Backbone as numpy.savetxt, mean C-alpha at the origin, in Angstrom:
# Nx Ny Nz CAx CAy CAz Cx Cy Cz
15.11 -2.64 -8.19 14.00 -3.33 -7.52 13.21 -4.17 -8.51
13.24 -3.81 -9.81 12.50 -4.54 -10.81 12.91 -6.00 -10.85
14.19 -6.25 -11.08 14.67 -7.63 -11.19 14.49 -8.37 -9.88
14.65 -7.66 -8.78 14.55 -8.28 -7.45 13.17 -8.90 -7.25
12.11 -8.16 -7.54 10.76 -8.69 -7.33 10.30 -9.60 -8.46
10.94 -9.53 -9.62 10.67 -10.51 -10.65 10.92 -11.92 -10.13
11.91 -12.07 -9.28 12.28 -13.39 -8.75 11.24 -13.95 -7.79
10.37 -13.11 -7.24 9.42 -13.56 -6.23 7.97 -13.52 -6.69
7.73 -13.12 -7.93 6.36 -12.86 -8.37 5.48 -14.10 -8.35
6.01 -15.25 -8.72 5.20 -16.46 -8.83 4.91 -17.11 -7.48
5.77 -16.89 -6.50 5.56 -17.54 -5.19 5.48 -16.53 -4.05
5.07 -15.30 -4.37 4.98 -14.24 -3.36 4.07 -14.63 -2.21
2.90 -15.16 -2.52 1.94 -15.52 -1.47 2.51 -16.60 -0.54
3.17 -17.59 -1.13 3.75 -18.66 -0.31 4.80 -18.12 0.65
5.65 -17.22 0.15 6.70 -16.65 0.99 6.12 -15.79 2.10
5.08 -15.03 1.78 4.42 -14.21 2.79 3.79 -15.08 3.87
3.13 -16.15 3.45 2.51 -17.05 4.41 3.55 -17.69 5.32
4.67 -18.10 4.73 5.72 -18.74 5.53 6.32 -17.78 6.53
6.52 -16.53 6.14 7.16 -15.57 7.03 6.24 -15.12 8.16
4.92 -15.16 7.92 3.97 -14.76 8.96 3.51 -15.94 9.81
3.88 -17.15 9.39 3.45 -18.33 10.13 1.99 -18.64 9.92
1.41 -18.13 8.84 0.00 -18.34 8.55 -0.15 -19.15 7.27
-1.39 -19.37 6.85 -1.63 -20.06 5.59 -1.78 -19.04 4.46
-2.10 -19.54 3.27 -2.16 -18.65 2.12 -3.25 -17.59 2.25
-4.27 -17.86 3.07 -5.34 -16.87 3.25 -4.85 -15.60 3.95
-3.69 -15.69 4.62 -3.19 -14.53 5.35 -2.89 -13.36 4.42
-2.42 -13.66 3.20 -2.13 -12.59 2.25 -3.39 -11.79 1.94
-4.49 -12.49 1.69 -5.75 -11.81 1.42 -6.27 -11.08 2.65
-6.06 -11.69 3.83 -6.51 -11.07 5.07 -5.87 -9.70 5.26
-4.56 -9.62 5.10 -3.86 -8.36 5.32 -4.26 -7.32 4.27
-4.42 -7.74 3.03 -4.83 -6.80 1.98 -6.22 -6.26 2.25
-7.15 -7.15 2.61 -8.51 -6.71 2.93 -8.54 -5.81 4.15
-7.70 -6.12 5.12 -7.65 -5.32 6.34 -7.25 -3.88 6.05
-6.24 -3.71 5.23 -5.78 -2.35 4.90 -6.88 -1.55 4.22
-7.49 -2.14 3.21 -8.52 -1.41 2.47 -9.73 -1.13 3.35
-10.07 -2.06 4.24 -11.19 -1.82 5.16 -10.91 -0.63 6.07
-9.71 -0.58 6.64 -9.36 0.56 7.48 -9.41 1.86 6.68
-8.90 1.81 5.46 -8.88 3.01 4.64 -10.29 3.48 4.32
-11.15 2.56 3.90 -12.51 2.95 3.49 -13.31 3.54 4.64
-12.95 3.19 5.87 -13.63 3.75 7.04 -12.95 5.04 7.53
-11.89 5.45 6.86 -11.13 6.62 7.31 -11.29 7.82 6.40
-11.88 7.63 5.24 -12.02 8.75 4.31 -13.50 9.11 4.18
-13.76 10.39 4.05 -15.13 10.88 4.07 -15.77 10.96 2.70
-14.96 10.95 1.65 -15.50 11.16 0.30 -15.37 9.92 -0.57
-15.54 8.75 0.02 -15.33 7.50 -0.72 -16.21 7.42 -1.97
-17.42 7.92 -1.88 -18.35 7.81 -3.01 -17.96 8.67 -4.20
-17.06 9.64 -4.00 -16.65 10.52 -5.09 -15.38 10.05 -5.78
-14.78 8.97 -5.29 -13.51 8.50 -5.86 -13.79 7.75 -7.16
-13.19 8.24 -8.23 -13.40 7.66 -9.56 -12.14 7.09 -10.19
-10.98 7.46 -9.66 -9.71 6.97 -10.23 -8.74 6.69 -9.09
-8.24 5.46 -9.03 -7.34 5.03 -7.96 -6.04 4.54 -8.57
-4.93 4.94 -7.96 -3.61 4.43 -8.33 -3.11 3.54 -7.19
-2.85 2.27 -7.49 -2.21 1.36 -6.54 -0.74 1.33 -6.89
0.03 2.15 -6.17 1.44 2.36 -6.50 2.29 1.27 -5.84
3.01 0.51 -6.68 3.76 -0.63 -6.17 2.83 -1.79 -5.89
1.94 -2.08 -6.83 0.87 -3.05 -6.60 1.37 -4.49 -6.54
2.59 -4.75 -7.00 3.10 -6.12 -6.99 2.23 -7.03 -7.83
1.86 -8.19 -7.26 1.04 -9.14 -8.00 -0.45 -8.81 -7.88
-0.77 -7.68 -7.26 -2.14 -7.18 -7.26 -3.02 -7.64 -6.13
-2.45 -7.94 -4.98 -3.26 -8.46 -3.87 -4.28 -7.45 -3.35
-4.03 -6.16 -3.52 -4.97 -5.15 -3.02 -5.99 -4.72 -4.06
-5.84 -5.18 -5.29 -6.72 -4.70 -6.35 -8.17 -5.12 -6.14
-8.39 -6.39 -5.81 -9.76 -6.84 -5.60 -10.41 -6.17 -4.39
-9.73 -6.06 -3.24 -10.33 -5.31 -2.13 -10.65 -3.86 -2.49
-9.77 -3.21 -3.24 -10.03 -1.83 -3.66 -11.24 -1.78 -4.58
-11.37 -2.75 -5.44 -12.52 -2.79 -6.35 -13.82 -2.93 -5.58
-13.82 -3.78 -4.56 -15.04 -3.97 -3.77 -15.38 -2.72 -2.96
-14.35 -2.05 -2.42 -14.58 -0.88 -1.58 -14.97 0.36 -2.39
-14.46 0.43 -3.62 -14.72 1.60 -4.47 -15.21 1.11 -5.84
-16.43 0.58 -5.90 -16.91 -0.10 -7.11 -17.06 0.79 -8.34
-17.10 2.11 -8.15 -17.29 3.01 -9.29 -15.96 3.59 -9.80
-14.86 3.15 -9.24 -13.55 3.71 -9.60 -12.83 2.86 -10.63
-12.09 3.53 -11.51 -11.13 2.87 -12.37 -9.84 2.72 -11.57
-9.31 1.51 -11.49 -8.13 1.25 -10.67 -6.95 0.95 -11.58
-5.86 1.66 -11.37 -4.63 1.44 -12.11 -3.58 0.87 -11.17
-3.10 -0.32 -11.47 -2.02 -0.92 -10.70 -0.70 -0.68 -11.41
0.28 -0.17 -10.69 1.57 0.13 -11.31 2.68 -0.50 -10.49
3.69 -1.04 -11.17 4.81 -1.69 -10.50 6.01 -1.71 -11.44
7.23 -1.69 -10.89 8.42 -1.77 -11.75 8.72 -3.19 -12.23
8.11 -4.20 -11.61 8.40 -5.59 -11.92 7.51 -6.11 -13.05
8.11 -6.43 -14.18 7.35 -6.93 -15.33 6.62 -8.22 -14.99
7.29 -9.13 -14.31 6.67 -10.43 -13.99 5.53 -10.27 -12.99
5.68 -9.34 -12.05 4.58 -9.09 -11.11 3.36 -8.54 -11.83
3.58 -7.65 -12.79 2.48 -7.10 -13.58 1.80 -8.21 -14.38
2.59 -9.13 -14.91 2.02 -10.25 -15.67 1.11 -11.11 -14.79
1.55 -11.38 -13.55 0.72 -12.15 -12.63 -0.56 -11.39 -12.30
-0.43 -10.10 -12.04 -1.61 -9.28 -11.70 -2.59 -9.23 -12.87
-2.09 -9.09 -14.08 -2.97 -9.07 -15.25 -3.68 -10.40 -15.44
-2.98 -11.47 -15.16 -3.56 -12.81 -15.31 -4.72 -13.03 -14.34
-4.62 -12.44 -13.16 -5.61 -12.67 -12.12 -6.69 -11.60 -12.05
-6.52 -10.50 -12.81 -7.48 -9.40 -12.76 -7.77 -8.93 -14.19
-8.76 -9.50 -14.77 -9.11 -9.13 -16.15 -10.31 -8.20 -16.21
-10.70 -7.64 -15.08 -11.89 -6.79 -15.03 -11.68 -5.51 -15.81
-12.79 -4.99 -16.34 -12.69 -3.81 -17.19 -12.30 -2.55 -16.42
-12.51 -2.53 -15.11 -12.16 -1.31 -14.37 -10.85 -1.45 -13.60
-10.04 -2.46 -13.96 -8.70 -2.61 -13.41 -7.72 -2.72 -14.57
-6.71 -1.86 -14.57 -5.70 -1.94 -15.62 -4.32 -1.92 -14.98
-3.37 -2.55 -15.64 -2.02 -2.67 -15.12 -1.06 -1.88 -16.00
-0.11 -1.20 -15.35 0.86 -0.37 -16.07 2.23 -0.56 -15.44
3.24 -0.71 -16.27 4.60 -0.74 -15.75 4.99 0.66 -15.29
5.80 0.74 -14.25 6.17 2.04 -13.69 6.80 2.94 -14.74
7.67 2.41 -15.58 8.32 3.23 -16.61 7.30 3.83 -17.56
6.26 3.07 -17.89 5.22 3.58 -18.78 4.40 4.68 -18.10
4.13 4.51 -16.82 3.39 5.54 -16.08 4.16 6.85 -16.08
5.47 6.78 -15.91 6.30 7.98 -15.89 6.26 8.70 -17.24
6.21 7.92 -18.32 6.23 8.52 -19.66 4.88 9.12 -20.05
3.80 8.62 -19.45 2.47 9.12 -19.78 2.11 10.33 -18.91
1.13 11.08 -19.35 0.68 12.25 -18.59 -0.55 11.89 -17.76
-0.35 11.77 -16.45 -1.46 11.49 -15.54 -1.62 12.60 -14.51
-1.24 13.81 -14.88 -1.26 14.93 -13.95 -2.64 15.12 -13.32
-2.67 15.12 -12.00 -3.90 15.36 -11.22 -5.04 14.41 -11.60
-4.69 13.21 -11.97 -5.70 12.26 -12.45 -6.36 11.46 -11.33
-5.63 11.12 -10.28 -6.09 10.12 -9.33 -6.70 10.75 -8.08
-7.88 10.26 -7.73 -8.56 10.73 -6.53 -8.02 10.06 -5.28
-7.42 8.89 -5.45 -6.83 8.16 -4.33 -5.56 7.47 -4.80
-4.48 7.70 -4.08 -3.23 6.98 -4.33 -2.99 6.07 -3.14
-2.96 4.78 -3.41 -2.86 3.74 -2.38 -1.48 3.10 -2.48
-0.76 3.07 -1.33 0.61 2.52 -1.32 0.72 1.58 -0.13
0.92 0.30 -0.41 0.93 -0.70 0.65 2.33 -1.32 0.82
3.01 -0.91 1.89 4.29 -1.51 2.28 5.28 -1.53 1.11
5.46 -0.37 0.51 6.35 -0.21 -0.63 7.61 0.58 -0.27
7.45 1.64 0.51 8.54 2.60 0.66 9.75 2.03 1.41
9.57 1.02 2.24 10.76 0.46 2.90 11.63 -0.33 1.92
11.14 -0.55 0.70 11.94 -1.19 -0.35 12.66 -0.16 -1.23
12.40 1.12 -0.99 12.98 2.19 -1.80 14.03 2.92 -0.97
15.13 3.26 -1.59 16.20 3.98 -0.89 15.65 5.28 -0.29
16.03 5.56 0.95 15.48 6.70 1.68 15.67 8.02 0.94
16.82 8.16 0.27 17.11 9.43 -0.41 16.19 9.67 -1.62
15.44 8.67 -2.03 14.52 8.82 -3.15 13.09 9.13 -2.71
12.81 9.01 -1.43 11.43 9.11 -0.95 10.79 10.45 -1.27
11.47 11.54 -0.98 10.85 12.86 -1.14 10.55 13.15 -2.60
11.47 12.80 -3.49 11.22 13.04 -4.91 10.03 12.22 -5.41
9.93 10.96 -4.99 8.81 10.12 -5.40 7.50 10.67 -4.85
7.51 11.09 -3.60 6.30 11.66 -3.01 5.88 12.95 -3.69
6.84 13.74 -4.15 6.51 14.95 -4.92 5.86 14.58 -6.25
6.42 13.56 -6.91 5.85 13.12 -8.19 4.43 12.58 -7.99
4.23 11.86 -6.91 2.89 11.34 -6.62 1.91 12.47 -6.32
2.39 13.51 -5.67 1.53 14.66 -5.40 1.01 15.26 -6.71
1.85 15.29 -7.74 1.44 15.83 -9.03 0.42 14.94 -9.73
0.37 13.66 -9.35 -0.60 12.74 -9.95 -1.95 12.79 -9.24
-1.98 13.39 -8.06 -3.18 13.39 -7.23 -4.09 14.57 -7.60
-5.37 14.31 -7.71 -6.31 15.38 -8.02 -6.36 16.39 -6.86
-6.78 17.63 -7.12 -6.77 18.65 -6.07 -7.54 18.26 -4.82
-8.63 17.52 -4.96 -9.41 17.10 -3.80 -9.11 15.66 -3.40
-8.09 15.09 -4.02 -7.75 13.70 -3.76 -6.90 13.52 -2.52
-6.49 12.29 -2.28 -5.65 12.00 -1.12 -4.78 10.78 -1.36
-3.78 10.68 -0.54 -2.85 9.57 -0.55 -3.01 8.78 0.74
-2.90 7.46 0.64 -2.90 6.60 1.82 -1.69 5.68 1.71
-0.79 5.78 2.66 0.45 5.02 2.60 0.57 4.15 3.85
0.72 2.86 3.65 0.84 1.87 4.72 2.28 1.41 4.84
2.73 1.25 6.08 4.09 0.74 6.31 4.12 -0.13 7.56
5.15 -0.97 7.64 5.38 -1.78 8.84 5.81 -0.87 10.00
5.37 -1.22 11.19 5.70 -0.43 12.38 6.99 -0.97 13.00
8.08 -0.20 12.98 9.36 -0.71 13.47 9.43 -0.93 14.97
8.48 -0.41 15.75 8.53 -0.62 17.20 7.84 -1.92 17.61
7.17 -2.59 16.67 6.47 -3.83 16.99 7.43 -5.01 16.80
7.71 -5.78 17.87 8.69 -6.87 17.76 8.24 -7.99 16.84
6.95 -8.28 16.79 6.47 -9.32 15.89 6.68 -8.91 14.43
6.39 -7.65 14.14 6.62 -7.13 12.79 8.09 -7.24 12.41
8.96 -6.86 13.31 10.40 -6.93 13.02 10.83 -8.36 12.72
10.28 -9.33 13.46 10.64 -10.73 13.21 10.12 -11.20 11.85
8.88 -10.84 11.53 8.31 -11.22 10.24 9.14 -10.66 9.10
9.51 -9.39 9.21 10.33 -8.76 8.18 11.70 -9.43 8.09
12.27 -9.76 9.23 13.58 -10.41 9.27 13.55 -11.78 8.58
12.42 -12.50 8.75 12.30 -13.85 8.20 11.82 -13.89 6.76
11.42 -12.75 6.22 10.82 -12.71 4.88 11.91 -12.52 3.82
12.05 -13.44 2.87 13.13 -13.33 1.88 13.12 -12.04 1.07
11.94 -11.54 0.69 11.93 -10.34 -0.14 12.04 -9.06 0.67
12.15 -9.16 2.01 12.41 -7.99 2.86 13.85 -7.95 3.34
14.69 -8.81 2.82 16.07 -8.88 3.28 16.79 -7.54 3.10
17.39 -7.05 4.18 18.20 -5.83 4.12 17.43 -4.53 4.14
16.10 -4.57 4.32 15.33 -3.33 4.31 15.45 -2.61 5.65
15.18 -1.32 5.62 15.13 -0.50 6.84 13.71 0.01 7.02
13.08 -0.37 8.12 11.72 0.07 8.36 11.67 1.55 8.70
10.54 2.18 8.40 10.40 3.64 8.51 9.45 3.96 9.65
9.87 4.82 10.53 8.99 5.22 11.64 7.90 6.16 11.12
6.75 6.20 11.77 5.69 7.12 11.34 6.15 8.57 11.32
6.92 8.96 12.32 7.37 10.36 12.39 8.26 10.71 11.20
9.15 9.78 10.82 10.03 10.01 9.68 9.23 10.12 8.39
8.27 9.23 8.21 7.46 9.25 7.00 6.62 10.52 6.93
6.07 10.95 8.04 5.30 12.19 8.06 6.17 13.38 7.69
7.39 13.42 8.19 8.30 14.51 7.84 8.56 14.54 6.33
8.77 13.38 5.75 9.04 13.32 4.31 7.81 13.71 3.50
6.65 13.35 3.97 5.42 13.75 3.28 5.26 15.27 3.30
5.46 15.88 4.44 5.34 17.34 4.53 6.37 18.03 3.65
7.59 17.52 3.66 8.66 18.10 2.83 8.29 18.01 1.35
7.58 16.94 0.98 7.21 16.73 -0.42 5.93 17.46 -0.82
5.33 18.21 0.12 4.18 19.02 -0.24 2.83 18.38 0.04
2.78 17.49 1.01 1.51 16.91 1.44 1.12 17.52 2.78
-0.17 17.66 3.01 -0.62 18.25 4.26 -1.88 17.52 4.74
-2.43 17.98 5.88 -3.61 17.34 6.44 -3.37 15.90 6.84
-2.20 15.62 7.37 -1.82 14.25 7.68 -2.60 13.68 8.85
-3.00 12.42 8.71 -3.63 11.67 9.79 -2.96 10.30 9.88
-2.70 9.86 11.10 -2.00 8.60 11.33 -2.87 7.64 12.12
-2.80 6.36 11.79 -3.52 5.33 12.54 -2.70 4.05 12.53
-2.84 3.26 13.59 -2.11 2.00 13.71 -3.08 0.83 13.52
-2.61 -0.22 12.84 -3.44 -1.38 12.54 -2.65 -2.66 12.77
-3.24 -3.78 12.40 -2.60 -5.10 12.49 -2.28 -5.49 13.92
-3.27 -5.38 14.77 -3.16 -5.89 16.13 -3.63 -7.35 16.19
-4.56 -7.72 15.30 -5.18 -9.03 15.32 -4.63 -9.88 14.18
-4.02 -11.03 14.46 -3.51 -11.91 13.40 -4.64 -12.63 12.69
-4.38 -13.17 11.50 -5.44 -13.84 10.73 -6.17 -14.94 11.49
-5.48 -15.66 12.33 -6.13 -16.77 13.05 -7.21 -16.29 14.02
-7.17 -15.00 14.38 -8.19 -14.42 15.26 -9.02 -13.37 14.53
-9.23 -13.59 13.24 -9.88 -12.55 12.43 -11.30 -12.23 12.86
-11.93 -13.13 13.63 -13.29 -12.82 14.11 -13.29 -11.63 15.07
-12.11 -11.26 15.57 -12.00 -10.11 16.47 -11.49 -8.85 15.76
-11.43 -8.89 14.43 -10.78 -7.80 13.72 -11.48 -6.45 13.88
-12.79 -6.47 14.18 -13.50 -5.20 14.36 -12.98 -4.42 15.56
-12.33 -5.11 16.48 -11.77 -4.43 17.66 -10.66 -3.45 17.27
-10.07 -3.68 16.10 -8.95 -2.84 15.69 -9.34 -1.38 15.53
-10.60 -1.14 15.20 -11.03 0.25 15.00 -10.93 1.06 16.29
-10.95 0.38 17.44 -10.85 1.06 18.72 -9.41 1.16 19.20
-8.46 0.59 18.46 -7.06 0.57 18.87 -6.16 1.39 17.95
-6.75 2.10 17.03 -5.92 2.76 16.02 -5.06 3.89 16.59
-5.35 4.30 17.80 -4.53 5.31 18.46 -3.26 4.71 19.07
-3.25 3.39 19.28 -2.17 2.73 20.02 -0.96 2.51 19.12
0.22 3.03 19.46 1.39 2.97 18.58 2.10 1.63 18.55
1.45 0.56 19.02 2.07 -0.75 19.06 1.56 -1.69 17.97
0.71 -1.21 17.09 0.19 -2.04 16.01 1.30 -2.55 15.11
1.03 -3.65 14.44 2.05 -4.22 13.55 2.34 -3.35 12.34
1.36 -2.58 11.92 1.53 -1.65 10.80 0.83 -0.34 11.13
1.10 0.67 10.32 0.42 1.95 10.46 0.11 2.48 9.07
-0.80 3.45 9.02 -1.01 4.13 7.76 -1.23 5.61 7.99
-0.86 6.38 6.98 -0.96 7.84 7.02 -1.74 8.29 5.80
-2.74 9.11 6.01 -3.45 9.72 4.89 -3.02 11.19 4.79
-3.00 11.71 3.58 -2.55 13.09 3.36 -3.20 13.64 2.11
-3.23 14.96 2.03 -3.78 15.64 0.88 -2.70 16.48 0.20
-2.80 16.68 -1.11 -1.76 17.40 -1.84 -1.91 18.91 -1.71
-0.79 19.60 -1.68 -0.79 21.06 -1.79 -0.44 21.39 -3.24
-1.39 21.95 -3.98 -1.16 22.29 -5.39 -0.98 23.79 -5.54
């Protein structure tokens, strides 16, 4: 996956905009939307001091995370060297640091992170690797911390078309919420909560607050699951 995303790091936003039929602002819209939903879904936001953005890519979620959790140190990690270079270039803040995935594995971050944020990453990873990765992430999560994992909703036809048209999503298999929840439980996560998002496209962003009343509806373009570690 490292070399694969190295090829898209410089024009990731353009490709995302083209596949969604939106302009370049759509990338920021979706990133902000995810963090907004998350910040309204967790009860201990003020106690979060260390965040891991796992699979951060070029860092589109880093600034929204910084705004939502201003007292936290944010670590962005990705296997793509070129993506990390782009993220470092655009985020020089003292409370945001970038780490290559291989370096994170070699370092000791046991129970360090109060929040592990994962945005549309797991459908790029082979299914047989999911449980092991989720177990490793559980070991990185603090005892009172939590994980928030966002994925595309495979039952939404618009989502399926966007994924089909997106060059860096070629050949991926989308993951159903039920499947992801099963893998989380198998990997030692509990207290799972599920919500659906992305009902409102960027062009109608003035109606985005309506999404909070639709999170029960399984037709959203994306979903997210929060979970806590069993230590």
